[in-house]
All heavy atoms as an XYZ file, in Angstrom:
954
protein
N       0.858     -1.184      0.000
C       0.000      0.000      0.000
C       0.893      1.232      0.000
O       1.776      1.357      0.849
C      -0.934      0.004      1.206
C      -1.695      1.313      1.278
C      -1.902     -1.174      1.126
N       0.647      2.119     -0.927
C       1.428      3.360     -1.000
C       0.598      4.527     -0.482
O      -0.615      4.576     -0.690
C       1.861      3.624     -2.441
C       2.885      2.620     -2.961
C       3.439      3.021     -4.307
O       2.792      3.724     -5.070
N       4.652      2.575     -4.604
N       1.273      5.453      0.195
C       0.624      6.654      0.693
C       1.191      7.863     -0.036
O       2.405      7.963     -0.230
C       0.860      6.812      2.197
C       0.473      5.657      3.106
C       0.659      6.044      4.567
C      -0.949      5.202      2.850
N       0.305      8.765     -0.424
C       0.713     10.001     -1.090
C       0.274     11.171     -0.224
O      -0.931     11.402     -0.072
C       0.077     10.087     -2.482
C       0.445     11.346     -3.244
C       1.908     11.376     -3.639
O       2.460     10.366     -4.101
N       2.538     12.518     -3.464
N       1.261     11.882      0.302
C       0.977     13.046      1.144
C       1.072     14.315      0.317
O       1.911     14.424     -0.586
C       1.956     13.099      2.310
N       0.227     15.283      0.644
C       0.242     16.560     -0.060
C      -0.328     17.642      0.834
O      -0.859     17.359      1.912
C      -0.570     16.453     -1.352
O      -1.925     16.163     -1.067
N      -0.215     18.891      0.370
C      -0.816     20.002      1.089
C       0.160     20.909      1.805
O      -0.235     21.943      2.335
N       1.422     20.527      1.837
C       2.403     21.373      2.494
C       2.657     22.637      1.701
O       2.187     22.805      0.573
N       3.405     23.554      2.289
C       3.733     24.788      1.608
C       4.296     25.817      2.558
O       4.649     25.507      3.699
N       4.390     27.036      2.059
C       4.900     28.171      2.836
C       3.728     29.040      3.272
O       2.883     29.416      2.445
C       5.871     28.986      1.977
C       6.387     30.299      2.568
C       7.192     30.028      3.828
C       7.203     31.054      1.539
N       3.672     29.330      4.560
C       2.568     30.119      5.088
C       3.104     31.043      6.179
O       4.108     30.727      6.836
C       1.457     29.188      5.640
C       1.957     28.379      6.820
C       0.207     29.967      5.993
N       2.455     32.161      6.361
C       2.854     33.080      7.421
C       2.333     32.600      8.765
O       1.317     31.885      8.836
C       2.334     34.485      7.129
C       3.041     35.180      5.980
C       2.613     36.634      5.827
O       1.516     37.015      6.212
N       3.490     37.453      5.258
N       2.981     33.020      9.815
C       2.539     32.678     11.167
C       1.089     33.092     11.354
O       0.685     34.189     10.931
C       3.433     33.351     12.198
N       0.319     32.215     11.968
C      -1.100     32.449     12.154
C      -1.964     31.868     11.053
O      -3.190     31.816     11.184
N      -1.348     31.437      9.981
C      -2.081     30.888      8.857
C      -2.476     29.437      9.048
O      -2.232     28.846     10.107
N      -3.076     28.879      8.011
C      -3.591     27.502      8.064
C      -3.163     26.714      6.836
O      -2.953     27.279      5.758
C      -5.127     27.507      8.135
O      -5.590     28.164      9.291
N      -3.055     25.430      7.021
C      -2.830     24.484      5.928
C      -3.592     23.211      6.251
O      -3.808     22.885      7.425
C      -1.345     24.140      5.783
C      -0.403     25.187      5.173
C       1.040     24.700      5.289
C      -0.756     25.458      3.727
N      -3.963     22.483      5.207
C      -4.565     21.161      5.407
C      -3.757     20.141      4.632
O      -3.644     20.230      3.412
C      -6.020     21.113      4.958
C      -6.692     19.797      5.344
C      -8.160     19.741      5.019
N      -8.400     19.385      3.622
C      -9.510     18.798      3.186
N     -10.482     18.526      4.044
N      -9.661     18.541      1.908
N      -3.209     19.195      5.349
C      -2.456     18.116      4.735
C      -3.393     16.947      4.440
O      -4.325     16.682      5.204
C      -1.331     17.647      5.657
C      -0.360     18.712      6.155
C       0.737     18.058      6.990
C       0.219     19.511      5.025
N      -3.112     16.251      3.342
C      -3.882     15.067      2.974
C      -2.941     13.892      2.767
O      -1.801     14.069      2.317
C      -4.662     15.312      1.676
O      -5.568     16.367      1.810
N      -3.431     12.714      3.055
C      -2.649     11.490      2.873
C      -3.591     10.437      2.300
O      -4.516     10.003      2.987
C      -2.058     11.036      4.197
S      -1.117      9.499      4.128
N      -3.353     10.052      1.050
C      -4.226      9.112      0.357
C      -3.541      7.770      0.234
O      -2.396      7.681     -0.235
C      -4.588      9.634     -1.049
C      -5.540      8.664     -1.729
C      -5.197     11.021     -0.964
N      -4.247      6.726      0.624
C      -3.730      5.364      0.505
C      -4.250      4.734     -0.774
O      -5.447      4.795     -1.067
C      -4.171      4.530      1.711
N      -3.340      4.143     -1.531
C      -3.739      3.504     -2.788
C      -3.613      1.993     -2.668
O      -2.717      1.485     -2.005
C      -2.862      4.009     -3.936
O      -1.509      3.688     -3.696
N      -4.494      1.292     -3.350
C      -4.524     -0.162     -3.286
C      -5.921     -0.615     -2.919
O      -6.829      0.193     -2.749
N      -6.087     -1.922     -2.794
C      -7.409     -2.465     -2.433
C      -7.511     -2.410     -0.913
O      -7.350     -3.424     -0.236
C      -7.534     -3.883     -2.967
C      -8.959     -4.349     -3.133
C      -9.384     -4.938     -4.308
C      -9.893     -4.219     -2.100
C     -10.683     -5.378     -4.472
C     -11.188     -4.648     -2.244
C     -11.582     -5.226     -3.432
O     -12.869     -5.657     -3.575
N      -7.799     -1.222     -0.387
C      -7.817     -1.001      1.049
C      -9.084     -1.578      1.675
O     -10.187     -1.256      1.243
C      -7.720      0.495      1.377
C      -6.514      1.114      0.693
C      -7.673      0.705      2.888
C      -5.185      0.515      1.107
N      -8.905     -2.417      2.665
C     -10.037     -2.978      3.387
C     -10.329     -2.146      4.629
O     -11.489     -1.917      4.976
C      -9.768     -4.430      3.789
C      -9.513     -5.282      2.541
C     -10.909     -4.986      4.630
C     -10.679     -5.321      1.580
N      -9.285     -1.712      5.300
C      -9.499     -0.938      6.512
C      -8.289     -0.047      6.791
O      -7.181     -0.319      6.337
C      -9.735     -1.855      7.715
O      -8.571     -2.612      7.989
N      -8.535      1.015      7.525
C      -7.487      1.863      8.099
C      -7.680      1.783      9.609
O      -8.620      2.369     10.145
C      -7.595      3.299      7.588
C      -7.459      3.438      6.079
S      -7.281      5.161      5.533
C      -8.817      5.885      6.101
N      -6.832      1.047     10.283
C      -7.043      0.750     11.692
C      -6.380      1.740     12.630
O      -6.811      1.903     13.774
C      -6.543     -0.662     12.007
C      -7.265     -1.716     11.194
O      -8.428     -1.546     10.841
N      -6.582     -2.805     10.880
N      -5.311      2.342     12.185
C      -4.617      3.355     12.986
C      -3.921      4.287     12.025
O      -3.440      3.847     10.972
C      -3.607      2.720     13.933
N      -3.878      5.540     12.348
C      -3.267      6.503     11.447
C      -2.676      7.645     12.245
O      -3.150      7.944     13.351
C      -4.286      7.012     10.444
C      -5.524      7.597     11.062
S      -7.048      7.136     10.212
C      -7.207      5.417     10.651
N      -1.651      8.260     11.680
C      -1.017      9.343     12.397
C      -0.236     10.247     11.479
O       0.099      9.889     10.347
N       0.014     11.424     11.983
C       0.892     12.386     11.332
C       2.087     12.626     12.249
O       1.918     12.851     13.449
C       0.171     13.703     11.066
C      -0.799     13.652      9.942
C      -2.138     13.407     10.024
C      -0.510     13.837      8.558
N      -2.694     13.428      8.774
C      -1.723     13.697      7.857
C       0.656     14.114      7.836
C      -1.796     13.826      6.468
C       0.578     14.243      6.458
C      -0.640     14.101      5.784
N       3.267     12.597     11.667
C       4.504     12.832     12.387
C       5.235     13.973     11.692
O       4.950     14.277     10.526
C       5.392     11.582     12.365
C       4.720     10.358     12.908
N       5.126      9.739     14.078
C       3.667      9.629     12.445
C       4.350      8.689     14.299
N       3.460      8.597     13.335
N       6.183     14.571     12.380
C       6.971     15.607     11.735
C       8.426     15.544     12.195
O       8.710     15.050     13.283
C       6.402     16.993     12.024
C       6.518     17.464     13.471
C       5.777     18.779     13.657
N       5.879     19.256     15.045
C       5.206     20.308     15.495
N       4.397     20.989     14.690
N       5.367     20.690     16.754
N       9.289     16.033     11.345
C      10.708     16.073     11.666
C      11.285     17.398     11.214
O      11.286     17.709     10.015
C      11.462     14.910     11.011
C      12.905     14.808     11.450
C      13.529     13.480     11.091
O      13.043     12.761     10.220
N      14.605     13.126     11.768
N      11.765     18.159     12.176
C      12.419     19.431     11.893
C      13.919     19.193     11.756
O      14.443     18.205     12.274
C      12.132     20.422     13.008
N      14.624     20.086     11.070
C      16.076     19.915     10.892
C      16.795     19.775     12.223
O      16.578     20.571     13.146
C      16.489     21.192     10.172
C      15.260     21.627      9.449
C      14.118     21.261     10.356
N      17.611     18.737     12.341
C      18.384     18.524     13.550
C      17.617     17.942     14.713
O      18.154     17.807     15.810
N      16.351     17.594     14.485
C      15.522     17.045     15.566
C      15.003     15.668     15.190
O      14.976     15.293     14.016
C      14.351     17.990     15.875
C      14.773     19.335     16.422
C      13.572     20.145     16.839
C      13.978     21.474     17.464
N      12.790     22.270     17.889
N      14.577     14.930     16.214
C      14.010     13.615     15.977
C      12.573     13.740     15.469
O      11.885     14.733     15.726
C      14.034     12.796     17.268
C      15.433     12.381     17.705
C      15.406     11.424     18.892
O      14.465     11.431     19.676
N      16.431     10.596     19.002
N      12.136     12.705     14.760
C      10.755     12.673     14.299
C       9.851     12.540     15.513
O      10.125     11.758     16.424
C      10.537     11.511     13.337
C       9.194     11.497     12.664
C       9.079     10.402     11.619
N      10.021     10.591     10.522
C       9.998      9.855      9.410
N       9.086      8.920      9.248
N      10.889     10.059      8.467
N       8.761     13.302     15.515
C       7.824     13.261     16.627
C       6.407     13.064     16.123
O       6.051     13.493     15.014
C       7.900     14.562     17.447
C       7.512     15.805     16.691
C       7.400     17.030     17.584
O       7.408     16.894     18.822
O       7.293     18.137     17.016
N       5.599     12.430     16.975
C       4.185     12.237     16.672
C       3.448     13.539     16.904
O       3.579     14.152     17.961
C       3.593     11.134     17.543
C       2.100     10.886     17.376
C       1.794     10.337     15.998
C       1.601      9.926     18.457
N       2.660     13.942     15.930
C       1.875     15.167     16.024
C       0.433     14.852     16.393
O      -0.134     15.465     17.295
C       1.931     15.948     14.695
C       1.016     17.166     14.761
C       3.358     16.351     14.363
N      -0.165     13.922     15.686
C      -1.560     13.572     15.920
C      -1.804     12.155     15.444
O      -1.159     11.693     14.494
C      -2.486     14.536     15.197
N      -2.740     11.473     16.094
C      -3.018     10.088     15.723
C      -4.448      9.712     16.062
O      -5.070     10.301     16.956
C      -2.047      9.143     16.431
N      -4.948      8.730     15.326
C      -6.221      8.090     15.631
C      -5.907      6.628     15.863
O      -5.381      5.957     14.969
C      -7.246      8.238     14.497
C      -7.468      9.705     14.155
C      -8.573      7.594     14.902
C      -8.394      9.912     12.957
N      -6.214      6.121     17.045
C      -5.879      4.742     17.397
C      -7.046      4.096     18.146
O      -8.111      4.704     18.280
C      -4.632      4.694     18.294
O      -4.918      5.416     19.495
C      -3.426      5.317     17.617
N      -6.818      2.885     18.627
C      -7.846      2.201     19.395
C      -8.532      1.146     18.563
O      -8.535      1.212     17.340
N      -9.114      0.185     19.222
C      -9.751     -0.935     18.530
C     -10.882     -0.471     17.627
O     -11.156     -1.078     16.595
C     -10.269     -1.948     19.547
O     -11.200     -1.334     20.434
N     -11.538      0.595     17.992
C     -12.596      1.156     17.143
C     -12.162      2.493     16.552
O     -13.002      3.260     16.099
C     -13.889      1.323     17.950
C     -13.701      2.217     19.166
O     -12.548      2.620     19.444
O     -14.698      2.507     19.843
N     -10.856      2.736     16.555
C     -10.259      3.968     16.011
C     -11.016      5.196     16.455
O     -11.312      6.088     15.653
C     -10.152      3.914     14.476
O     -11.451      3.723     13.918
C      -9.250      2.798     14.035
N     -11.322      5.241     17.736
C     -12.022      6.405     18.249
C     -11.169      7.196     19.232
O     -11.641      8.159     19.819
C     -13.309      5.970     18.948
O     -12.991      5.158     20.061
N      -9.920      6.788     19.410
C      -9.028      7.469     20.334
C      -8.171      8.469     19.572
O      -7.395      8.087     18.697
C      -8.131      6.449     21.033
C      -7.252      7.100     22.076
O      -7.674      8.017     22.766
N      -6.018      6.634     22.180
N      -8.314      9.742     19.897
C      -7.571     10.796     19.241
C      -6.465     11.285     20.170
O      -6.717     11.583     21.337
C      -8.486     11.958     18.865
C      -9.423     11.637     17.728
C     -10.500     10.775     17.913
C      -9.219     12.173     16.460
C     -11.347     10.458     16.869
C     -10.074     11.876     15.410
C     -11.134     11.016     15.614
O     -11.956     10.707     14.576
N      -5.263     11.384     19.634
C      -4.121     11.834     20.416
C      -3.452     12.998     19.720
O      -3.355     13.020     18.487
C      -3.099     10.696     20.570
C      -3.631      9.429     21.214
C      -2.597      8.320     21.243
O      -1.409      8.619     21.054
O      -2.983      7.149     21.457
N      -2.979     13.952     20.507
C      -2.283     15.117     19.966
C      -1.059     15.420     20.821
O      -1.110     15.282     22.046
C      -3.185     16.342     19.926
C      -4.350     16.224     18.985
C      -5.589     15.774     19.419
C      -4.202     16.561     17.634
C      -6.654     15.653     18.552
C      -5.267     16.447     16.760
C      -6.491     15.996     17.220
O      -7.528     15.878     16.350
N      -0.006     15.865     20.171
C       1.139     16.380     20.915
C       0.699     17.646     21.647
O      -0.147     18.406     21.143
C       2.289     16.701     19.968
N       1.254     17.858     22.828
C       0.861     19.030     23.618
C       1.065     20.327     22.839
O       0.284     21.267     22.978
C       1.679     19.087     24.913
C       1.268     18.008     25.905
O       0.151     17.450     25.757
O       2.049     17.711     26.816
N       2.081     20.361     22.015
C       2.419     21.592     21.295
C       1.394     21.964     20.223
O       1.398     23.113     19.751
C       3.799     21.460     20.649
O       3.820     20.363     19.746
N       0.534     21.030     19.833
C      -0.427     21.323     18.757
C      -1.880     21.229     19.209
O      -2.794     21.509     18.426
C      -0.216     20.393     17.544
C       1.224     20.438     17.081
C      -0.645     18.964     17.850
N      -2.110     20.855     20.470
C      -3.476     20.732     20.966
C      -4.215     22.058     20.829
O      -3.696     23.114     21.162
C      -3.468     20.291     22.431
C      -3.187     18.817     22.625
C      -3.217     18.439     24.098
C      -2.930     16.959     24.278
N      -2.876     16.573     25.712
N      -5.437     21.951     20.309
C      -6.241     23.152     20.122
C      -5.982     23.865     18.808
O      -6.743     24.768     18.437
N      -4.933     23.463     18.108
C      -4.616     24.101     16.819
C      -4.731     23.132     15.651
O      -5.120     23.535     14.554
C      -3.200     24.684     16.857
C      -2.969     25.730     17.915
C      -1.596     26.384     17.773
N      -0.496     25.443     17.935
C       0.431     25.202     17.006
N       0.399     25.843     15.857
N       1.413     24.336     17.244
N      -4.366     21.872     15.860
C      -4.384     20.867     14.797
C      -5.529     19.888     15.028
O      -5.865     19.558     16.158
C      -3.070     20.082     14.774
C      -1.860     20.853     14.323
C      -1.872     22.225     14.158
C      -0.677     20.173     14.048
C      -0.757     22.914     13.753
C       0.458     20.846     13.641
C       0.409     22.230     13.496
N      -6.079     19.386     13.919
C      -7.141     18.381     13.993
C      -6.882     17.294     12.967
O      -6.730     17.586     11.775
C      -8.514     19.014     13.728
O      -8.757     20.060     14.664
C      -9.606     17.959     13.853
N      -6.846     16.054     13.418
C      -6.707     14.924     12.512
C      -8.098     14.363     12.229
O      -8.951     14.322     13.117
C      -5.778     13.844     13.110
C      -5.527     12.723     12.095
C      -6.328     13.287     14.409
C      -4.458     11.720     12.537
N      -8.313     13.958     10.973
C      -9.603     13.390     10.608
C      -9.392     12.363      9.499
O      -8.300     12.257      8.935
C     -10.578     14.484     10.159
O     -10.094     15.146      8.999
N     -10.454     11.654      9.174
C     -10.354     10.596      8.187
C     -11.585     10.569      7.296
O     -12.668     10.977      7.702
C     -10.223      9.249      8.890
C     -11.435      8.932      9.775
C     -11.203      7.754     10.672
N     -11.108      6.514      9.916
C     -10.817      5.345     10.449
N     -10.577      5.272     11.748
N     -10.753      4.257      9.715
N     -11.402     10.054      6.083
C     -12.508      9.819      5.173
C     -12.286      8.415      4.613
O     -11.495      8.232      3.673
C     -12.530     10.864      4.055
C     -13.739     10.734      3.150
O     -14.312      9.618      3.076
O     -14.109     11.737      2.516
N     -12.966      7.435      5.186
C     -12.746      6.051      4.777
C     -13.161      5.808      3.327
O     -12.552      4.984      2.643
C     -13.529      5.114      5.694
C     -12.899      5.024      7.085
O     -11.852      5.651      7.295
O     -13.478      4.337      7.950
N     -14.167      6.507      2.861
C     -14.617      6.315      1.482
C     -13.541      6.724      0.493
O     -13.489      6.223     -0.633
C     -15.886      7.110      1.238
N     -12.673      7.652      0.911
C     -11.599      8.128      0.040
C     -10.238      7.576      0.452
O      -9.220      7.977     -0.119
C     -11.553      9.660      0.056
C     -12.800     10.313     -0.513
C     -12.674     11.830     -0.481
C     -13.917     12.491     -1.080
N     -13.812     13.978     -1.053
N     -10.202      6.701      1.450
C      -8.936      6.163      1.965
C      -7.952      7.291      2.270
O      -6.763      7.221      1.917
C      -8.307      5.184      0.966
C      -9.147      3.942      0.758
O      -9.850      3.496      1.664
N      -9.099      3.392     -0.440
N      -8.446      8.319      2.921
C      -7.665      9.536      3.126
C      -7.678      9.958      4.589
O      -8.711      9.854      5.255
C      -8.208     10.674      2.253
O      -8.159     10.279      0.878
C      -7.381     11.941      2.434
N      -6.529     10.446      5.032
C      -6.395     11.010      6.361
C      -5.957     12.467      6.190
O      -5.119     12.775      5.329
C      -5.341     10.248      7.189
C      -5.187     10.876      8.572
C      -5.737      8.794      7.322
N      -6.532     13.340      7.006
C      -6.238     14.761      6.901
C      -5.595     15.277      8.192
O      -5.782     14.709      9.269
C      -7.520     15.558      6.660
C      -8.270     15.160      5.428
C      -9.364     14.305      5.502
C      -7.907     15.645      4.178
C     -10.069     13.934      4.379
C      -8.604     15.287      3.039
C      -9.686     14.435      3.139
O     -10.374     14.069      2.006
N      -4.880     16.370      8.060
C      -4.409     17.107      9.226
C      -4.674     18.583      8.959
O      -4.025     19.197      8.092
C      -2.917     16.881      9.482
C      -2.380     17.565     10.745
C      -2.994     16.910     12.001
C      -0.849     17.494     10.817
N      -5.673     19.107      9.648
C      -5.987     20.532      9.544
C      -5.119     21.270     10.558
O      -5.176     20.978     11.760
C      -7.466     20.772      9.835
C      -7.862     22.232      9.803
C      -7.752     22.843      8.431
O      -8.164     22.244      7.431
N      -7.193     24.049      8.341
N      -4.349     22.220     10.089
C      -3.423     22.955     10.945
C      -3.796     24.423     10.926
O      -3.723     25.074      9.870
C      -1.980     22.758     10.458
C      -1.563     21.291     10.341
S       0.175     21.077      9.914
C       0.194     21.769      8.260
N      -4.207     24.930     12.065
C      -4.563     26.333     12.212
C      -3.604     27.013     13.179
O      -2.950     26.345     13.978
C      -5.995     26.467     12.731
C      -7.019     25.852     11.793
O      -6.858     25.879     10.573
N      -8.077     25.297     12.366
N      -3.548     28.314     13.132
C      -2.678     29.036     14.046
C      -1.235     28.599     13.952
O      -0.557     28.440     14.969
N      -0.751     28.412     12.734
C       0.598     27.886     12.561
C       1.658     28.834     13.126
O       1.517     30.071     13.048
C       0.870     27.610     11.085
C       0.219     26.319     10.564
C       0.123     26.318      9.056
C       0.990     25.113     11.061
N       2.698     28.233     13.669
C       3.793     28.958     14.284
C       5.098     28.558     13.606
O       5.192     27.462     13.046
C       3.850     28.627     15.781
C       2.566     28.901     16.530
C       2.572     28.308     17.932
O       3.506     27.550     18.280
O       1.617     28.611     18.702
N       6.106     29.427     13.645
C       7.395     29.052     13.036
C       7.943     27.732     13.567
O       8.610     26.999     12.829
C       8.301     30.233     13.417
C       7.365     31.389     13.527
C       6.098     30.819     14.113
N       7.622     27.401     14.820
C       8.095     26.148     15.416
C       7.441     24.924     14.773
O       7.873     23.797     15.005
C       7.815     26.135     16.919
C       8.622     27.150     17.728
C       8.156     28.590     17.548
O       6.978     28.785     17.156
O       8.962     29.508     17.790
N       6.400     25.127     13.995
C       5.741     24.015     13.296
C       6.458     23.661     11.996
O       6.085     22.689     11.334
C       4.284     24.359     12.986
C       3.454     24.563     14.239
O       3.609     23.766     15.192
O       2.650     25.512     14.266
N       7.450     24.438     11.622
C       8.188     24.165     10.396
C       8.875     22.814     10.481
O       9.634     22.547     11.423
C       9.235     25.268     10.151
O       8.573     26.502      9.921
C      10.110     24.922      8.954
N       8.582     21.958      9.507
C       9.118     20.595      9.498
C       8.639     19.883      8.245
O       7.781     20.388      7.520
C       8.657     19.831     10.738
N       9.188     18.690      8.037
C       8.631     17.783      7.036
C       7.614     16.905      7.763
O       7.932     16.308      8.795
C       9.708     16.913      6.382
C       9.075     15.941      5.388
C      10.741     17.795      5.678
N       6.418     16.833      7.214
C       5.330     16.081      7.833
C       5.126     14.770      7.087
O       5.039     14.747      5.847
C       4.051     16.911      7.826
C       4.054     17.997      8.868
C       4.889     19.104      8.739
C       3.236     17.922      9.997
C       4.913     20.102      9.702
C       3.251     18.915     10.969
C       4.092     19.989     10.813
O       4.124     20.979     11.772
N       5.037     13.691      7.858
C       4.872     12.351      7.311
C       3.582     11.743      7.845
O       3.262     11.877      9.019
C       6.028     11.454      7.733
C       7.397     11.907      7.268
C       8.168     12.766      8.052
C       7.913     11.474      6.058
C       9.414     13.181      7.641
C       9.177     11.882      5.636
C       9.914     12.739      6.433
O      11.163     13.144      6.009
N       2.877     11.044      6.971
C       1.696     10.304      7.421
C       2.036      8.818      7.519
O       2.915      8.321      6.813
C       0.520     10.517      6.483
S       0.810     10.063      4.759
N       1.322      8.154      8.390
C       1.486      6.718      8.598
C       0.106      6.105      8.775
O      -0.706      6.639      9.545
C       2.348      6.463      9.841
C       2.355      5.014     10.270
O       1.883      4.668     11.352
N       2.879      4.139      9.430
N      -0.171      5.030      8.066
C      -1.462      4.338      8.188
C      -1.191      2.839      8.313
O      -0.372      2.282      7.567
C      -2.384      4.601      6.979
C      -2.603      6.094      6.782
C      -3.722      3.902      7.186
C      -3.456      6.444      5.568
N      -1.901      2.222      9.231
C      -1.845      0.767      9.415
C      -3.245      0.206      9.198
O      -4.233      0.785      9.648
C      -1.369      0.432     10.825
C       0.000      1.008     11.162
C       0.274      0.978     12.654
O      -0.165      0.075     13.349
N       0.998      1.957     13.142
N      -3.294     -0.906      8.514
C      -4.605     -1.512      8.292
C      -4.504     -2.800      7.513
O      -3.487     -3.501      7.580
N      -5.555     -3.117      6.759
C      -5.623     -4.350      5.987
C      -5.919     -4.029      4.519
O      -6.646     -3.082      4.221
C      -6.740     -5.253      6.527
C      -6.543     -5.576      7.994
O      -5.497     -6.149      8.330
O      -7.425     -5.236      8.804
N      -5.344     -4.826      3.637
C      -5.648     -4.678      2.219
C      -5.799     -6.041      1.584
O      -5.397     -7.060      2.150
C      -4.563     -3.852      1.506
C      -3.237     -4.567      1.298
C      -2.898     -5.108      0.063
C      -2.330     -4.677      2.351
C      -1.678     -5.739     -0.117
C      -1.114     -5.304      2.177
C      -0.786     -5.834      0.940
O       0.423     -6.468      0.768
N      -6.402     -6.043      0.412
C      -6.733     -7.291     -0.278
C      -5.945     -7.367     -1.573
O      -5.900     -6.415     -2.354
C      -8.235     -7.322     -0.567
C      -8.760     -8.645     -1.024
C      -8.955     -9.690     -0.134
C      -9.098     -8.853     -2.364
C      -9.465    -10.897     -0.547
C      -9.594    -10.062     -2.784
C      -9.786    -11.086     -1.880
O     -10.291    -12.284     -2.302
N      -5.305     -8.523     -1.793
C      -4.540     -8.698     -3.035
C      -4.507    -10.174     -3.389
O      -4.151    -11.022     -2.563
C      -3.117     -8.172     -2.848
C      -2.268     -8.197     -4.122
C      -0.933     -7.522     -3.895
O      -0.881     -6.285     -3.928
O       0.054     -8.249     -3.674
N      -4.892    -10.458     -4.620
C      -4.865    -11.840     -5.134
C      -5.528    -12.811     -4.177
O      -4.954    -13.836     -3.795
C      -3.421    -12.265     -5.414
C      -2.773    -11.433     -6.512
C      -1.367    -11.893     -6.829
O      -0.828    -12.743     -6.084
O      -0.801    -11.411     -7.813
N      -6.724    -12.462     -3.763
C      -7.580    -13.321     -2.949
C      -7.055    -13.536     -1.534
O      -7.495    -14.467     -0.837
C      -7.802    -14.671     -3.626
C      -8.440    -14.557     -5.008
C      -8.668    -15.935     -5.617
C      -9.279    -15.816     -6.997
N      -9.526    -17.145     -7.618
N      -6.109    -12.727     -1.112
C      -5.597    -12.842      0.247
C      -5.703    -11.499      0.956
O      -5.625    -10.443      0.326
C      -4.137    -13.315      0.246
C      -3.974    -14.745     -0.142
N      -3.780    -15.146     -1.443
C      -3.980    -15.878      0.600
C      -3.664    -16.457     -1.489
N      -3.794    -16.925     -0.264
N      -5.868    -11.580      2.270
C      -5.929    -10.383      3.110
C      -4.576    -10.207      3.781
O      -4.040    -11.152      4.377
C      -7.031    -10.546      4.161
C      -7.370     -9.310      4.999
C      -7.999     -8.238      4.131
C      -8.322     -9.703      6.131
N      -4.034     -8.996      3.674
C      -2.736     -8.701      4.258
C      -2.839     -7.479      5.161
O      -3.750     -6.656      5.011
C      -1.704     -8.401      3.170
C      -1.432     -9.531      2.224
C      -2.108     -9.631      1.011
C      -0.485    -10.508      2.539
C      -1.855    -10.666      0.133
C      -0.230    -11.544      1.666
C      -0.911    -11.623      0.470
O      -0.663    -12.656     -0.396
N      -1.872     -7.349      6.065
C      -1.753     -6.143      6.871
C      -0.731     -5.210      6.222
O       0.206     -5.676      5.563
C      -1.307     -6.488      8.296
C      -2.316     -7.307      9.077
C      -1.856     -7.625     10.491
O      -0.660     -7.409     10.791
O      -2.682     -8.079     11.298
N      -0.924     -3.919      6.381
C       0.062     -2.969      5.904
C       0.369     -1.951      6.997
O      -0.437     -1.705      7.885
C      -0.409     -2.256      4.631
C      -1.595     -1.332      4.806
C      -1.422      0.024      5.060
C      -2.892     -1.821      4.703
C      -2.503      0.871      5.225
C      -3.982     -0.986      4.865
C      -3.788      0.362      5.119
O      -4.864      1.196      5.281
N       1.554     -1.396      6.911
C       2.026     -0.340      7.813
C       2.884      0.560      6.936
O       4.071      0.323      6.752
C       2.832     -0.937      8.970
C       3.303      0.113      9.978
O       3.125      1.325      9.718
O       3.860     -0.284     11.019
N       2.246      1.559      6.363
C       2.880      2.358      5.316
C       3.125      3.799      5.745
O       2.382      4.337      6.575
C       2.006      2.351      4.058
O       1.836      1.032      3.568
N       4.147      4.390      5.130
C       4.495      5.795      5.370
C       4.432      6.571      4.065
O       4.811      6.059      3.005
C       5.908      5.900      5.939
C       6.013      5.444      7.358
C       6.143      4.164      7.807
C       5.989      6.272      8.526
N       6.203      4.146      9.175
C       6.110      5.418      9.648
C       5.872      7.647      8.734
C       6.109      5.902     10.959
C       5.879      8.118     10.036
C       5.997      7.261     11.130
N       3.995      7.793      4.164
C       4.032      8.693      3.028
C       5.430      9.257      2.828
O       6.315      9.088      3.668
N       5.607      9.973      1.729
C       6.927     10.459      1.359
C       7.326     11.743      2.071
O       8.485     12.139      1.991
C       6.993     10.701     -0.170
C       6.429     12.044     -0.634
C       4.910     12.118     -0.619
O       4.213     11.236     -0.129
N       4.394     13.213     -1.164
N       6.408     12.365      2.770
C       6.726     13.607      3.463
C       6.348     14.822      2.647
O       6.512     14.847      1.433
N       5.839     15.827      3.337
C       5.498     17.084      2.694
C       6.023     18.228      3.576
O       5.847     18.214      4.788
C       3.975     17.194      2.450
O       3.675     18.402      1.753
C       3.167     17.140      3.738
N       6.677     19.187      2.950
C       7.333     20.265      3.681
C       6.338     21.344      4.090
O       5.569     21.838      3.258
C       8.436     20.895      2.823
C       9.122     22.088      3.463
C      10.008     21.705      4.639
O      10.801     20.768      4.545
N       9.893     22.441      5.752
N       6.376     21.701      5.360
C       5.594     22.821      5.884
C       6.582     23.854      6.423
O       7.406     23.533      7.277
C       4.630     22.368      6.991
C       3.976     23.580      7.656
C       3.575     21.438      6.426
N       6.491     25.071      5.913
C       7.371     26.154      6.355
C       6.516     27.327      6.804
O       5.660     27.801      6.048
C       8.314     26.604      5.230
O       9.077     25.483      4.766
C       9.265     27.678      5.728
N       6.737     27.761      8.032
C       5.960     28.856      8.600
C       6.912     30.024      8.850
O       7.872     29.899      9.605
C       5.273     28.447      9.907
C       4.388     29.578     10.422
C       4.452     27.179      9.704
N       6.639     31.135      8.205
C       7.488     32.317      8.363
C       6.932     33.226      9.456
O       5.730     33.304      9.670
C       7.567     33.072      7.040
O       6.289     33.543      6.665
N       7.834     33.905     10.123
C       7.418     34.787     11.223
C       7.120     36.205     10.737
O       7.368     36.539      9.598
C       8.515     34.833     12.281
O       9.729     35.273     11.705
């Protein structure tokens, strides 16, 4: 299963962006999903995630609570990250990750895929 991330760009502080992550393939389910980011010289960190047996548990990094919202559209095999009130500290490459099940050649498989990353730059 391949993931295609998009929506990054250059925005001024206080602005908004919406990232999208589309999974391609015969997707049966998206069981857990998340957005991570990595700034230059820093480790990759989890920004937001949807987890849990019924994927109803929403998690956010403290630094983005109240500003970022993760959501999903199962019909489109897509996960979104709405980012409002962007700050220069949010500048990073953002990666999506989705875990679930897919169907291929009459067999059901699990996948744990990462997108290629999309650059978000916030100017002050």
